[in-house]
C-alpha positions, 0 to 999 in steps of 0.5 A: 548198191541197193535197188533204191540207191541207184535211182537216187544217184541218177536223181541227184544228177537230174536235180543238178541239171535241173538246178543249172537250167533253172538258174540260167532261166532266172538270169533271163531278162524276159519278164514272161520267163520269170513269171512262168518260173514263179508259177511253176515253182508253186506246187498248186500251180504246177500240180494243177497244170499237169492234171489239166494236161492229163485231162486234155490228153485223156479226153482227146485220146478217148474221143479218138479211140471211140471214133476209131471203134465206130469206124472199125466195128459194128454198132452193136459191138461198140455199144456193148463194149462201151456199156461194159467199159462204163460199167467197169468204170462205175463199179471201180469208182464206187468200189474204191470208196473214195480212198483216193482222197485218203491217200492224198491226205495221209500218204504225205505223212506216212513216212516209212509206212508209205508202202504199207498204206498203199498196199492196204488201200489197194487191197480194200478197194479191190475187195470192195470192187470185186464184191460189187462186180459179183453183185452186179453180175447176179443182178443182171442175171436175175433182172434181164432176159437171156439175150440181154447184151449185159449178160456174160458167161462165167468166163467173161464175167470173171474177166470183167470182175478182174478188169474192175479190180485192175481199173481200181488200182489204175485209178488209185495209182494216180492219187499215189503219184499226186500224194508223193508230188510226182504228178508229172508222171500222170499225163505220161501214164495216161497218155501212153495208155491212150495211145497203146489202146488205140493201136491195139484197137486197130490191130484187132480191127479184123475181129467183129465182136465186142470182146475185141474192143473190150480187150483193146481197152483192158489189156493195155491197162493191165500191162501198165499196172506192173510198170507203174507199180515198179515205179512206185514201190521200187523208187518213189515210195522208198524215197518218200518214206525215207524223208526225215521230216515225215513221221510214221503213222501212229495209232491215233492217226489210224483212228483218224484215217478210219473216221476220214474214210467213212466221211469221205466215202459217204460224201463221194457216194452222195455225189456219185448218186445224183450224178449218175441218177440224174440222166436216168431220171431225165430219161424216165420222165422226159424221154430219151431225146431230152436226155440226149440234150441233157447228157451232151450239156452235162458232159461239157459241164463235167469237163469244166468241173475237172478244173476245180478237181485238178487244183484241189488235189494238190491243195490237199497234198500240200496242206497235209505236208504243212497245215499252217500253209492252208490259208495261202494254198486256198487263196492260190488254188481258188484264184487259179481255178477261176482264172481257168474256169471263167472263160469257158463258162462264158463261152458255153453260156453265151454261145451254147447253141454253137457249141452243141451244134457239133453234135448236130443241129437238133442238139442246139435245143440244149443251149439253155441246159448247157448255159445253166449247167455251165454256170453251176460250175462256178459255185461248184468250184468253191465247193471242191475247194471246201472239200479239199479243206475238209480233207486237210483238216480231217473233217470229212463229215462236214463235206459229207453233210453238204454233199448228202444234202445236195444229193437229196435236194437235187434229185427231189427238186428235179422230180418236183419241177420235171413237168416244167421241162429240162431247163427247170431241172438244170435250174435246180442243179444251179440253185442247189450249187449256189446255196451250198456254196453260200453255206460253205463260204463263211468257213472258207473265209475263216480259213483264209483269214488265218493267213492275215492273223499269221501276218499280224501276230509277228508284227504285234510281237 
């Protein structure tokens, strides 16, 4: 018996048990049970809920981790470790070239080439991230003094570069799990990682250096990689590649992938540019205190953005499997995004001062910023759905144009109105997102109207 047949046999037994339980639940007279089962059977709803769960678990465990670090380690050690962890995440995010979107779009079609596609993606992303880590190290050496907390020894620099590559693979693994419809593993993976790194942080609490904090973050991450790699390459990808309904990648598809990657990577770079540059711009023009207010509000709005991201990801996967279902998928994803998104936006808009009071009384002055940035999440959600549609239709150049124009307009507009204060900069962000959403709305409307055309066509015949 091969290494793939055994898990497949166990999977068949698990499916029979799931089917039996599902039938028993269907026989229930409870209207709520039937409604929940109907939602769970929808791949968009199921994937979105699981990814929302992952966001919640990751956020809570991340907060606990840094609160624990603040209790156990000196402030300087926490600050240096946090800077290096953030730098590794930034370099990994840029270095992966937005290939996560490519995996979600083309892996459902890869068939027997699934493992090859994933390995090539890992290799390209790791090479790019290592190059960025090298350039960042050289830049720090030339631009900072000998006592800068960002300067690393040759050994520490090599460890940091390896951590960036590991973070890239760790991030891309989530996209592979989404693409093969195994999203349920993501909150398990990230939740386990979050718990283990907290345990390791406590175990290393006797050390006072930043290296202990950095090790407590990176060692569990590195230990997780072979486990998820075995799950993917030993079980999930072989089964995924064996599905007869999926055709292998052809030469013309490879050209499509290359065009897709160029457009998607450019789009992601534009969004990352204005996202990371805006706090720097606020600090440089308005000062560190104003940026503290801005960044607190920005963290809340960025969390709300994850709602739309979490539902648009399964939209791409399901649309890639059957593009004819795209109109229905767009309607379902949009409806669910706004059902989840509107209540917290109303809360942050109407009670922003109370929300920010958790940071301290001084942060209540950022209530207007939180209100404007939260409202910007509403049009931005529509943009995330549009970007998902562009990925399904392999028209990522369109999303790159929208995100490029948004990047230039947000940064340029923020510079122009910065003398009016923080609220004016946040108003620019909101205005640009509203205009961009208005631009893409006709395209989304035409996409959704395709479902009406499909219903009318059979009746006409």
